[in-house]
C-alpha positions, -999 to 999 in steps of 0.1 A, spaced: -506 -118 282 -525 -90 298 -514 -81 333 -543 -58 342 -571 -83 347 -571 -82 385 -580 -53 406 -558 -46 436 -565 -72 463 -590 -92 442 -593 -110 409 -613 -101 378 -633 -125 358 -649 -115 325 -678 -135 312 -704 -126 287 -741 -133 295 -755 -119 263 -755 -147 237 -739 -146 202 -712 -121 209 -676 -128 198 -650 -128 226 -622 -115 204 -618 -86 180 -619 -94 143 -584 -101 130 -583 -72 105 -554 -49 97 -561 -26 125 -560 -53 152 -531 -71 136 -509 -40 133 -520 -29 168 -504 -61 182 -473 -57 160 -469 -20 150 -453 -11 117 -420 9 116 -438 42 110 -453 39 145 -420 31 164 -402 59 183 -372 77 171 -344 92 192 -321 123 192 -287 108 188 -261 133 200 -224 131 193 -210 148 224 -179 168 221 -165 149 191 -163 116 211 -173 92 183 -164 57 173 -176 35 144 -178 5 168 -200 25 191 -222 36 161 -228 0 151 -236 -11 187 -260 18 191 -279 10 160 -280 -28 167 -294 -21 201 -320 3 187 -331 -24 162 -333 -50 190 -356 -29 213 -379 -14 186 -364 21 181 -369 29 144 -346 58 138 -321 83 151 -315 120 145 -278 129 146 -268 162 163 -231 171 168 -230 191 200 -206 207 224 -225 194 254 -227 163 275 -201 137 283 -192 107 303 -171 88 278 -139 102 262 -120 88 233 -84 95 224 -90 104 188 -118 129 184 -138 130 152 -142 167 147 -172 182 128 -167 186 91 -134 167 88 -129 138 64 -129 114 94 -162 129 107 -178 126 73 -166 90 71 -183 83 104 -215 99 92 -213 77 61 -207 46 83 -239 56 103 -259 59 71 -246 26 59 -255 9 92 -289 25 92 -294 12 57 -283 -23 67 -306 -24 97 -336 -7 80 -335 23 103 -344 59 96 -315 83 99 -318 121 102 -294 149 109 -298 183 125 -295 213 102 -264 227 119 -238 219 144 -253 222 179 -291 219 181 -301 254 170 -305 262 142 -291 270 108 -256 285 113 -220 276 108 -185 289 99 -194 291 62 -220 319 70 -202 351 60 -211 383 80 -232 396 51 -253 364 52 -260 366 90 -290 377 110 -295 414 111 -311 443 130 -319 478 120 -295 506 132 -294 543 126 -278 576 135 -295 610 137 -282 644 126 -300 677 132 -295 703 105 -309 737 96 -319 741 59 -323 769 34 -288 763 20 -266 737 4 -254 713 31 -222 693 31 -223 671 63 -205 640 73 -232 618 88 -222 596 117 -221 559 109 -248 542 130 -238 520 159 -231 485 148 -221 464 179 -233 429 177 -261 420 201 -297 428 207 -312 461 195 -320 488 195 -286 503 197 -284 536 214 -261 562 198 -236 565 226 -233 528 234 -215 515 204 -186 494 217 -171 479 196 -181 484 160 -190 454 139 -203 446 104 -224 474 90 -241 482 57 -260 513 47 -296 510 36 -311 545 32 -307 581 42 -340 600 48 -347 635 60 -378 648 77 -388 682 90 -381 682 127 -414 687 146 -413 718 168 -417 697 200 -383 680 193 -367 715 195 -381 725 229 -348 725 246 -337 710 280 -357 731 304 -325 742 321 -305 723 346 -318 691 362 -312 680 398 -318 645 409 -318 626 442 -325 592 458 -331 584 495 -293 586 499 -289 621 485 -280 637 452 -271 616 422 -255 623 388 -285 623 365 -265 627 333 -257 590 331 -294 582 329 -300 604 299 -268 598 279 -282 571 255 -256 546 267 -268 514 284 -233 508 298 -237 537 323 -263 542 350 -269 544 387 -282 521 415 -313 534 433 -316 521 468 -349 511 484 -360 527 517 -358 499 543 -390 510 559 -413 514 529 -394 489 506 -398 515 478 -370 530 458 -376 565 445 -355 587 422 -367 622 418 -355 649 394 -364 686 390 -359 710 361 -353 747 364 -381 754 340 -413 735 331 -406 705 309 -432 694 283 -429 656 284 -446 632 260 -427 600 267 -400 584 289 -375 558 280 -365 535 309 -338 509 308 -326 486 336 -297 462 339 -320 432 346 -352 446 331 -379 472 340 -390 471 376 -426 475 388 -434 510 396 -449 543 383 -436 575 368 -452 606 382 -451 644 375 -460 675 395 -462 712 388 -456 721 425 -436 692 439 -464 683 462 -493 669 442 -482 642 418 -500 626 389 -491 592 375 -480 593 338 -474 556 333 -470 524 353 -442 499 347 -433 474 335 -466 471 315 -473 443 291 -444 420 285 -434 391 263 -418 360 277 -385 377 276 -393 413 285 -361 431 274 -342 458 292 -354 490 275 -389 504 269 -404 537 259 -437 547 274 -457 574 256 -484 594 272 -504 626 265 -482 657 269 -477 669 305 -459 701 316 -442 699 349 -409 707 368 -410 678 392 -408 641 382 -401 609 400 -399 572 393 -411 551 422 -401 514 421 -418 488 443 -408 454 429 -381 437 410 -382 432 372 -401 401 361 -384 369 350 -398 349 322 -417 325 346 -431 355 364 -446 368 331 -466 335 327 -476 331 363 -484 368 365 -466 369 399 -459 401 417 -422 399 422 -405 407 456 -393 441 465 -356 445 458 -330 463 479 -318 484 450 -326 489 413 -300 494 387 -311 518 360 -292 526 328 -316 550 312 -343 573 325 -349 598 298 -379 621 293 -385 634 258 -404 664 245 -411 649 211 -439 625 202 -430 588 205 -446 556 195 -457 539 227 -436 508 234 -419 512 200 -390 489 208 -416 460 211 -436 472 181 -406 476 158 -394 440 163 -365 447 186 -385 428 211 -422 418 210 -453 414 231 -477 385 232 -504 409 220 -507 447 217 -542 456 230 -539 485 253 -506 498 239 -520 523 214 -499 554 208 -516 586 221 -530 612 196 -506 641 194 -511 675 177 -500 676 141 -472 700 151 -456 672 172 -455 645 146 -437 638 113 -458 644 82 -455 616 57 -450 641 28 -421 656 47 -400 624 46 -375 627 18 -353 600 4 -317 613 3 -300 580 -2 -284 588 -36 -270 621 -21 -247 604 4 -212 595 -7 -195 562 3 -177 579 32 -210 591 47 -208 627 34 -242 641 25 -245 669 -1 -280 683 -2 -296 716 -12 -319 716 19 -352 735 19 -356 761 47 -364 748 81 -351 723 107 -344 689 95 -335 655 110 -314 633 89 -316 595 95 -288 574 82 -302 539 84 -285 506 79 -282 472 93 -258 454 117 -256 419 130 -275 404 159 -244 382 165 -264 351 169 -245 318 164 -256 282 163 -253 265 196 -241 245 214 -216 237 186 -180 226 187 -156 253 175 -153 237 140 -191 239 136 -196 273 152 -206 304 131 -232 330 125 -268 320 122 -279 327 86 -303 355 79 -337 338 83 -355 362 61 -334 359 29 -341 330 6 -308 333 -13 -287 333 19 -306 304 34 -302 285 1 -264 293 1 -263 281 37 -279 248 29 -257 243 0 -226 248 22 -240 224 48 -253 196 26 -227 195 -2 -200 177 18 -227 153 31 -240 145 -4 -205 138 -16 -195 117 14 -228 97 16 -234 92 -21 -265 72 -27 -272 68 10 -281 105 11 -318 105 6 -320 67 11 -312 58 47 -303 95 55 -340 105 50 -346 136 71 -331 168 86 -342 183 119 -347 219 128 -349 221 165 -364 250 185 -355 285 175 -328 297 199 -313 323 177 -327 354 192 -346 382 174 -340 395 139 -359 426 126 -341 434 93 -329 418 61 -312 431 29 -344 429 8 -368 442 34 -381 471 13 -389 449 -17 -404 421 6 -425 447 24 -438 462 -8 -447 428 -22 -467 418 9 -482 452 20 -486 470 -13 -471 502 -1 -436 516 4 -418 513 37 -396 543 32 -419 571 44 -425 552 76 -389 545 85 -389 570 113 -415 550 131 -390 522 134 -368 545 154 -397 554 177 -409 586 160 -446 592 152 -454 595 115 -487 611 106 -504 601 138 -502 576 166 -528 553 149 -510 555 115 -477 546 130 -492 517 150 -508 504 119 -476 506 99 -458 487 127 -485 460 126 -477 455 90 -440 455 97 -442 428 123 -465 408 101 -439 410 73 -412 397 97 -431 365 105 -441 359 69 -405 362 59 -393 338 86 -419 312 77 -414 314 39 -378 322 35 -364 301 63 -385 271 70 -400 271 35 -366 274 18 -349 247 39 -377 222 33 -379 230 -4 -341 227 -8 -340 193 10 -371 180 -7 -354 185 -40 -326 163 -27 -350 136 -16 -348 145 21 -377 157 43 -378 178 74 -388 175 110 -391 208 129 -403 225 160 -405 257 140 -400 278 161 -405 260 195 -415 263 231 -397 293 244 -408 319 219 -374 335 214 -385 352 182 -416 367 168 -435 341 148 -466 328 132 -464 294 148 -487 275 125 -473 292 93 -438 281 103 -450 245 106 -468 247 73 -434 248 56 -420 216 72 -429 180 65 -433 168 101 -443 194 127 -429 189 162 -438 199 197 -418 194 228 -426 180 263 -404 175 294 -401 152 324 -392 182 346 -402 214 330 -377 242 324 -403 267 313 -439 271 326 -459 240 319 -485 260 298 -458 266 272 -453 229 266 -491 222 264 -496 250 239 -465 241 219 -477 205 215 -513 216 207 -498 240 181 -478 213 165 -509 190 164 -531 218 151 -506 226 123 -504 190 113 -542 187 113 -551 220 95 -523 217 69 -528 180 63 -494 167 75 -506 135 93 -477 131 118 -473 151 150 -439 144 164 -426 155 197 -392 160 213 -401 137 242 -390 135 278 -365 164 278 -353 175 312 -352 140 327 -323 120 340 -323 82 344 -360 74 344 -380 42 347 -403 31 319 -433 34 342 -425 70 349 -421 77 312 -454 59 304 -473 81 328 -460 112 310 -464 99 274 -500 88 279 -511 123 285 -493 137 255 -508 111 233 -542 125 242 -529 159 231 -523 147 196 -487 134 196 -483 103 174 -446 101 169 -422 102 198 -386 113 194 -367 106 226 -345 134 240 -320 118 242 -300 88 232 -265 101 232 -240 82 211 -221 56 231 -185 55 217 -176 31 245 -192 4 267 -183 20 300 -212 27 325 -233 46 331 -225 57 295 -223 89 276 -251 114 284 -265 147 271 -292 169 287 -324 149 287 -338 115 297 -311 89 290 -322 62 266 -292 43 253 -275 9 253 -256 16 285 -286 23 308 -295 -5 333 -326 -15 315 -314 -11 279 -320 -48 270 -354 -48 287 -367 -18 268 -386 -36 240 -420 -41 258 -420 -4 267 -411 6 231 -438 -16 218 -463 0 241 -454 34 228 -455 21 192 -490 7 197 -502 41 209 -485 59 180 -500 34 155 -536 40 167 -531 77 167 -517 78 132 -548 60 119 -575 80 102 -582 116 111 -585 136 143 -620 144 155 -627 178 170 -656 203 174 -640 237 179 -616 256 157 -599 286 174 -586 313 150 -553 327 163 -545 364 163 -538 376 128 -510 399 139 -475 390 150 -468 371 170 -496 347 160 -491 318 184 -509 296 209 -518 316 240 -497 301 268 -500 333 288 -527 349 310 -559 328 310 -549 309 280 -574 299 253 -606 319 256 -634 311 257 -621 279 273 -628 246 257 -658 229 276 -651 195 291 -658 167 267 -649 186 235 -617 188 215 -602 216 195 -576 228 170 -560 261 164 -560 276 129 -542 307 116 -554 331 90 -535 315 62 -551 281 67 -585 296 72 -583 314 39 -567 287 19 -580 254 33 -614 258 50 -647 256 33 -683 254 43 -697 218 44 -730 201 49 -749 208 82 -729 240 87 -696 221 93 -662 237 86 -644 213 63 -607 208 55 -595 191 23 -583 161 43 -617 154 57 -614 170 91 -646 188 102 -654 213 130 -687 226 143 -677 260 156 -652 287 146 -641 309 176 -625 342 167 -598 359 188 -610 384 214 -602 415 194 -622 438 172 -595 440 146 -598 419 115 -582 419 81 -605 422 51 -597 388 36 -606 371 69 -638 392 72 -648 382 38 -641 346 46 -662 347 78 -691 362 58 -689 334 32 -687 307 59 -716 319 79 -737 325 48 -731 288 40 -742 277 75 -712 280 98 -715 288 135 -690 316 144 -683 329 179 -665 363 184 -667 400 186 -679 423 158 -649 437 139 -646 475 137 -611 481 124 -586 466 99 -551 463 113 -523 477 91 -523 503 63 -529 481 32 -558 497 13 -564 521 42 -588 539 47 -611 521 22 -604 489 40 -620 501 72 -651 512 53 -655 478 38 -649 461 71 -676 481 88 -700 472 61 -693 435 66 -696 439 103 -729 456 99 -741 430 75 -731 399 94 -731 409 130 -758 435 127 -768 448 162 -750 420 180 -730 438 207 -720 410 231 -742 425 259 -779 431 251 -777 411 219 -755 380 216 -767 360 186 -778 366 151 -788 344 122 -770 353 89 -777 333 58 -777 297 69 -754 302 98 -752 320 131 -730 346 147 -725 345 185 -708 371 207 -703 366 244 -724 334 249 -710 304 268 -693 282 243 -710 250 256 -744 267 251 -734 276 216 -724 240 209 -755 225 224 -776 250 204 -758 237 173 -768 201 182 -733 191 193 -732 174 227 -699 165 243 -679 139 224 -669 123 257 -689 128 288 -673 110 318 -679 136 346 -642 139 350 -619 169 343 -590 165 318 -567 166 349 -583 133 359 -592 116 327 -579 129 293 -590 117 259 -585 119 222 -607 107 194 -598 97 158 -620 84 130 -606 57 107 -631 49 80 -661 35 99 -641 29 130 -641 54 159 -610 52 181 -610 68 215 -580 68 239 -588 75 276 -561 80 302 -565 79 340 -541 106 351 -548 100 388 -534 75 414 -570 63 420 -592 37 404 -617 55 381 -651 38 377 -667 55 347 -699 55 329 -687 72 297 -711 85 271 -695 87 237 -709 106 207 -711 74 187 -743 56 177 -751 21 165 -716 6 169 -703 -20 194 -673 -10 215 -642 -31 224 -614 -23 248 -579 -24 234 -549 -25 256 -516 -11 244 -496 -27 272 -500 -61 256 -520 -57 224 -550 -75 237 -586 -67 232 -619 -75 249 -656 -67 246 -670 -38 266 -703 -33 284 -725 -8 266 -760 5 261 -772 25 231 -788 59 238 -802 85 215 -771 93 192 -748 82 221 -733 51 234 -727 46 271 -697 24 281 -688 12 316 -651 14 323 -629 8 352 -595 23 348 -567 14 373 -544 41 385 -524 55 356 -541 31 332 -550 39 296 -574 21 273 -586 24 237 -624 22 233 -628 11 197 -662 13 180 -659 -11 151 -689 -29 136 -726 -26 139 -741 -32 173 -764 -62 171 -782 -55 203 -793 -23 222 -770 -33 252 -744 -57 263 -733 -66 298 -698 -78 306 -699 -91 342 -668 -86 363 -665 -115 387 -643 -113 418 -614 -137 419 -595 -147 450 -562 -146 468 -545 -180 469 -516 -172 491 -491 -146 500 -455 -156 491 -435 -145 521 -399 -150 530 -373 -161 531 -361 -152 496 -326 -157 482 -311 -124 469 -280 -123 448 -262 -92 434 -237 -93 405 -200 -90 412 -181 -58 408 -210 -33 412 -206 -24 449 -229 -48 466 -220 -80 484 -208 -107 461 -223 -135 481 -260 -145 479 -280 -136 509 -312 -146 525 -339 -119 532 -368 -128 555 -389 -99 543 -390 -78 512 -380 -42 513 -363 -15 492 -326 -19 488 -323 17 499 -334 6 534 -303 -16 538 -275 -5 561 -248 -17 537 -241 13 514 -232 -12 486 -268 -24 486 -284 9 495 -269 26 465 -269 -4 442 -279 0 406 -283 -28 381 -300 -62 382 -303 -84 413 -320 -118 414 -346 -130 439 -352 -167 441 -380 -186 459 -392 -221 459 -430 -224 461 -447 -256 471 -477 -258 449 -508 -273 464 -530 -293 439 -562 -275 449 -547 -242 439 -547 -251 402 -581 -268 400 -601 -250 372 -579 -219 377 -556 -195 360 -528 -186 384 -511 -152 384 -481 -140 403 -484 -104 416 -452 -89 427 -466 -58 445 -443 -29 444 -412 -31 422 -384 -6 415 -382 -6 385 -385 -36 362 -388 -73 368 -382 -104 346 -401 -134 361 -391 -170 354 -409 -201 367 -390 -234 365 -365 -218 341 -392 -204 317 -394 -167 314 -431 -156 317 -429 -119 312 -410 -86 315 -429 -64 339 -422 -27 337 -453 -9 351 -479 -14 377 -496 -38 383 -465 -60 382 -484 -92 375 -478 -122 352 -498 -153 343 -477 -183 355 -502 -212 357 -489 -228 325 -454 -231 338 -462 -246 372 -460 -282 382 -473 -301 412 -450 -298 442 -420 -276 443 -416 -247 418 -387 -223 415 -396 -187 410 -369 -163 399 -374 -126 398 -347 -104 383 -352 -68 393 -335 -39 376 -335 -3 389 -320 29 374 -284 43 375 -297 71 398 -290 51 430 -254 42 422 -247 78 410 -259 91 443 -237 67 462 -207 76 441 -211 113 449 -201 105 485 -170 84 476 -135 94 468 -125 92 431 -106 59 435 -136 41 451 -163 52 427 -181 23 409 -192 42 378 -173 63 353 -176 100 360 -200 120 338 -218 154 337 -242 162 365 -278 153 360 -302 180 346 -312 204 373 -281 198 395 -262 168 407 -273 165 443 -310 157 441 -307 120 448 -282 127 477 -305 153 494 -337 134 489 -323 99 491 -320 73 463 -354 62 449 -369 29 462 -354 -1 444 -358 -39 443 -387 -62 450 -407 -47 477 -439 -68 475 -461 -81 489 -458 -110 465 -491 -128 460 -504 -158 441 -538 -150 426 -565 -172 412 -588 -164 383 -617 -188 383 -635 -194 350 
């Protein structure tokens, strides 16, 4: 029974005054399954086995509870994290006992009809384990340099490159200790004259505290360095250094212990007048790295200084664009000027780190005498012996020998128990990934037998937390296959040297980064999914996930998994924009690649939460495209002790206080998921992501640009999907094979474009598409260069013509139009596309999503505010009659509407936090319909006294007590009641007056409740109330005279945990467990959250 029909402080009567209209929705499949959602719509959970504490009895109880409350599946992750319950006999990953427990889980899942999945490694990230041999692990490029003079036969022992595990690049003097290493190539190039310019004599350096030892800043060793103190008066820290002779500088490498501080590098010929060469830190990715090289046009000077004003940025600062505070000192590990030409920001361009985008980081043009000529790069690989000795008849001149190879990044799966811990497999090598999967799945296939692929149906790849990889064994072959030219002549560019020119080196590095992301998508995600599909198992994956640890093409990654996932939190760890874009990326990948489902790691970063709190979070994410929830987390409960076993995340398990009351909430989530799995997503705008690498959703800076106008929906698309899946349709629509259509394609704000994309744009506009974006003038990369640039300019001239985004902003080409720098809403309106939903509210107030299921239009609207929203919503639907469907109880009702020109206006009143489906289904038989809301009345306020009883053994009084007024338990002086968690019972006898029931439907409104209430009248349970308004229809259970009303109220474990923190160990009520996410003292410092029945309790009458 719906509990939303009254407004606060008054009743609501719905009557129809227009004749001939049905009061109820047609009982078709949609409405039937909305009331009782099928298994595909039900939520799943991450089911963590914490620190090997596992029992078969607990497995069975976990699954039977899931089945009872409407959870359809679990995803097993064996982790070295969490706790709260400890068993004597541990079931250690990979042992026969562990495999037997996994088989038991699969058998129980099969018995109960549940979907079982497993993570693809021990821990939650990602694909690694002890069977990964070093040669199979993730790699980085390393090298050593040797300077030689030619004109003779050389026999030289080349130094082995540094090979310490960890992030690159490795500097030549910081190699402690050595690790796995394998040679790849030896190349020689003529040393540009600028590299031989010498040291310009001695150098003297000082800070505000006097002279310093500058050698440690130019020793190519990140383990050495100095601390530069800030001047207390100016808050600036300055290190100055002076050469005996003028120094011709072209670049500076700066490294810091915690990153690169804000500041500027300056030079002076006279020590008085200084010129700024570069500012720091410059553009940054989410994780900025600790070493950067800044290139600039050559400057000759004796005096240099680095002035530091603010601390290095943290990841959150990058997103917020905050100016950090001044520090008291700055720890520098490198500050090295070089005379030779360098690629600007080469560490970020060569895949040792990466930027969000690379505009404004072009390498300067240097004289030909300063750069390496491509024809001067010679392959000497076959001339080096196994011991590193090079024998070469070297031509005359100065030569630099690069001995290049690869070492390990050292990444391991985490957080894994020791038995499951090992190297992360090389994500760019198909054979290694296949070998990894064989090593992981073979014991499972053998142990599970026919259950593998039957009840054990999926594997899960969580977010990428394996760091950065920029090399793989077959890189030369893979590069050639994708870019159609050899990598070898450009290898010096990967070490920061300029080959041919700054532009040519930057173009090559664009190709290199693009190759990295293609390999990760195809050879990791594609290989894992293909391998498992052949076994009858499918994949869920965040591929690669919210924190952008690695360079990626986000949508291409998700192309290669069966069910794309995003991630959202209760309390954000990362900036909130990252979660928004992550979910929108997962939804977009599902839409443009025809996946259907959009799963989400849901409610991470919570603790013990109420269903109402989780509803308010889930409702918003449903409107962003999520249609399958996977709770993070339902840790396995090996025992029955309270509060249970927990892992980082919101705790949803059989030992939480409201475990047996969870079904109405789970059904609510399932109804939403069901509606949002129906049909296809409806959107107007398709945003093309950057073609380079990374190619991901813009969670930085201003975000998506131009911004989506209010009332419209969008998807992202990458170049791969644009080229392979988009065609021009009728009326200029952009059409996908699965039926999705879009009205406008928005290009990224760059004037670089690949030839395949340019040709596709021309084709689409010719067919009638509307495209928004700047005129391309340059092809990124070196494939088919320079002819590629010539063809691109011709396409630009043909399609954009004289459109320049300033004096000319629109042009008709073929049957379509090109826009540049016009407001997006104006473009849409010019194309005859009004807002899909016009409610005069921002998405922060009322968010929405639209799906089309055959002839039915399904809109979900969510009131995200704490206020009532009275809306006159105009939907871009014509000729259909609307109904309001409520996921809280599965009910439906007719809606007021009026037909307009190609639109339908619907009057809605949304209560605080309320969501509603507006379903257009069936032809409208009249131009308008009015649903009159008639005010009801308050019958009486149910005051005290109430009888209140707490259960024995949980810290509160054992005796029933009388309360004259209702208030939160946390207001009570008795600490046993103040910090009580669990279920307490309120009882009240109501003397029913006969006049109250005459022609009426009576409702009981509980007012404020913390957190759930089960209401019984005369021994009959009327409802489980878990969200506001806490209201239930009780008229059918009442009798004349005295009636017993019982309200069982359940709160969260949070209160008792807070109380236990102040008690000695022998007086604690609950079993000890790990601290809540974000620290253990939050409830102590802020006070336990309100709990119990707080009222006012009212009897309300609905007059018909």
